[in-house]
C-alpha positions as CSV (number, residue, x, y, z in Angstrom):
1,M,76.9,182.0,125.4
2,R,74.1,180.3,123.5
3,K,70.8,180.0,125.3
4,V,68.7,176.8,125.0
5,R,65.2,175.9,126.0
6,F,64.5,174.4,129.4
7,A,63.1,171.2,128.1
8,D,66.1,170.7,125.8
9,F,68.5,171.2,128.6
10,L,66.8,168.7,130.9
11,N,66.7,166.1,128.2
12,V,70.4,166.3,127.8
13,F,71.8,167.0,131.3
14,G,69.0,166.0,133.7
15,P,67.5,168.0,136.5
16,A,70.8,168.5,138.5
17,W,71.6,171.7,136.6
18,K,70.3,174.9,138.0
19,P,69.0,177.9,136.1
20,A,71.3,180.9,135.7
21,N,70.2,184.4,136.3
22,R,72.4,187.4,136.1
23,R,70.5,189.1,139.0
24,G,71.0,186.1,141.3
25,G,67.3,185.1,141.7
26,R,65.0,182.8,139.9
27,A,64.5,183.1,136.2
28,R,61.3,185.2,135.8
29,N,58.7,183.9,133.4
30,R,61.5,182.7,131.1
31,R,62.5,179.1,130.9
32,T,66.0,179.7,129.7
33,W,69.2,178.2,130.9
34,L,72.8,178.9,130.1
35,A,74.4,176.1,128.1
36,P,77.7,174.7,129.6
37,R,81.0,175.7,128.1
38,T,83.7,173.5,127.0
39,E,87.3,174.6,126.8
40,S,90.1,172.9,124.8
41,L,93.0,171.6,126.7
42,E,96.6,172.7,126.0
43,C,98.9,170.3,124.2
44,R,101.1,168.4,126.6
45,V,104.0,166.1,125.8
46,M,104.8,163.3,128.2
47,L,108.4,162.7,129.2
48,T,109.8,159.4,128.1
49,T,111.6,157.5,130.9
50,I,114.3,155.2,129.6
51,H,115.6,152.6,132.1
52,V,119.2,151.3,132.4
53,N,120.4,148.5,134.5
54,H,123.9,146.9,134.2
55,L,122.5,143.6,135.3
56,A,119.9,143.5,132.5
57,A,120.1,141.0,129.7
58,A,121.4,142.2,126.4
59,G,118.9,143.4,123.9
60,G,116.6,145.4,126.2
61,N,114.3,148.1,124.9
62,G,114.7,150.6,127.7
63,S,111.4,149.8,129.4
64,A,111.1,149.2,133.2
65,D,110.7,145.4,132.4
66,T,113.5,145.1,129.9
67,P,116.0,147.9,130.5
68,F,119.1,148.7,128.5
69,Q,122.3,147.3,129.7
70,T,124.5,150.4,129.2
71,I,123.9,154.1,129.8
72,Q,125.1,155.0,126.3
73,Q,122.3,152.8,124.8
74,G,119.8,154.8,126.9
75,L,121.3,158.1,125.8
76,D,121.3,157.0,122.1
77,D,117.6,156.0,122.4
78,A,116.8,159.4,124.0
79,A,118.6,161.2,121.1
80,A,116.5,159.2,118.6
81,R,113.2,160.3,120.2
82,A,111.6,163.7,119.8
83,G,110.9,165.6,122.9
84,D,112.2,165.5,126.5
85,D,113.6,162.3,127.9
86,V,114.8,160.9,131.3
87,V,117.5,158.2,131.3
88,L,117.1,156.5,134.7
89,V,120.1,154.5,135.8
90,A,119.8,151.7,138.3
91,A,122.4,151.1,141.1
92,G,125.7,149.7,140.0
93,T,129.1,150.4,138.5
94,Y,129.2,151.4,134.9
95,A,132.5,151.5,132.9
96,A,131.7,154.2,130.4
97,N,132.7,157.3,128.5
98,L,129.3,158.8,127.7
99,S,128.4,161.1,124.9
100,I,125.2,163.2,125.0
101,N,124.2,164.5,121.5
102,D,120.5,165.3,121.7
103,S,119.2,168.6,120.4
104,S,115.6,167.4,120.0
105,G,114.7,168.3,123.6
106,A,115.9,168.2,127.2
107,V,117.8,165.2,128.5
108,T,118.0,164.1,132.1
109,L,120.6,161.6,133.1
110,A,119.6,160.5,136.6
111,G,120.9,157.8,138.9
112,V,118.6,156.3,141.5
113,D,120.9,157.4,144.3
114,R,124.2,159.3,144.3
115,A,125.8,156.7,146.6
116,S,124.9,153.7,144.5
117,V,125.5,154.8,140.9
118,L,129.2,155.0,139.8
119,I,130.5,155.8,136.4
120,N,134.2,154.8,135.9
121,A,135.5,156.8,133.0
122,G,138.7,154.7,132.6
123,G,141.0,157.6,131.9
124,A,138.8,159.6,129.4
125,D,136.0,162.1,130.0
126,G,133.2,160.6,132.0
127,I,130.4,162.5,130.2
128,S,130.9,164.6,127.1
129,I,128.0,166.9,126.0
130,S,127.9,168.3,122.5
131,Q,125.1,169.4,120.2
132,A,122.6,169.3,123.1
133,G,119.9,171.6,124.2
134,N,119.2,171.3,127.9
135,V,120.9,168.6,130.0
136,L,120.4,167.7,133.6
137,I,122.8,165.3,135.3
138,S,121.9,164.2,138.8
139,D,122.4,161.6,141.5
140,L,125.6,159.8,140.5
141,R,129.4,159.6,141.0
142,I,132.1,159.9,138.3
143,T,135.6,158.7,138.9
144,G,138.8,157.5,137.1
145,G,138.7,159.9,134.2
146,N,140.3,163.0,132.8
147,R,137.2,165.2,133.4
148,G,134.0,164.3,135.1
149,I,131.6,166.3,132.8
150,E,132.6,168.3,129.7
151,S,130.0,170.5,128.1
152,Q,130.5,172.2,124.7
153,S,126.9,173.3,124.0
154,G,123.5,173.9,125.5
155,N,122.4,174.6,129.0
156,L,123.7,172.3,131.8
157,A,122.4,171.6,135.3
158,V,124.3,169.4,137.6
159,S,122.8,168.3,140.9
160,N,124.0,165.8,143.5
161,V,127.0,164.6,141.5
162,D,130.3,163.6,143.1
163,S,133.4,163.8,140.8
164,S,136.6,162.3,142.4
165,G,139.8,160.6,141.3
166,L,140.0,162.7,138.2
167,I,143.0,164.1,136.4
168,G,141.3,167.3,135.4
169,A,138.3,169.3,136.5
170,G,135.1,167.8,137.8
171,I,133.0,170.0,135.4
172,A,134.5,171.7,132.3
173,V,132.4,174.1,130.3
174,F,133.4,175.5,126.8
175,N,131.1,177.7,124.7
176,A,128.0,176.5,126.5
177,G,124.9,178.4,127.6
178,N,123.8,178.6,131.3
179,V,125.4,176.3,133.8
180,F,123.8,175.5,137.2
181,V,125.6,173.4,139.8
182,T,124.1,172.4,143.1
183,N,125.2,170.0,145.9
184,S,128.0,168.6,143.8
185,T,131.7,168.1,144.4
């Protein structure tokens, strides 16, 4: 640490700072003070939250005030952005066959509440995941399709997801990394 003169220190920081002494007592016949240290902060990336509401007007931008109208628009917007993204889906029924293709970071597809967000797959796979890194799917229901969720790459975490009324499996995994399933049927 660099030592500075007492007068210089008081001019900059005021009298609230106390002298430092390695032996715990007053500084003896020396008017030296230890200068404060500054540390650089680590780099942090903020998650982007992309909002979806089936009742929204067409042409939204994914913000809370003007959400996207379809879940696929939100997922496509997430894939176009660098870093980790959350696609937050408002309550409602969505007729969709969703495709997650985002290798730029982690993607979270989350409904506001498992009981109030329904994806009707209409005979196809509800959610297909390919060319993705880490994907978390939570708090929604998937019905009316071949498979609820099909993953062909990356790591997959599924939490609070109900899959019912499907022809095939609720979750099908092929050549993927780690798979974690909690509180899901």
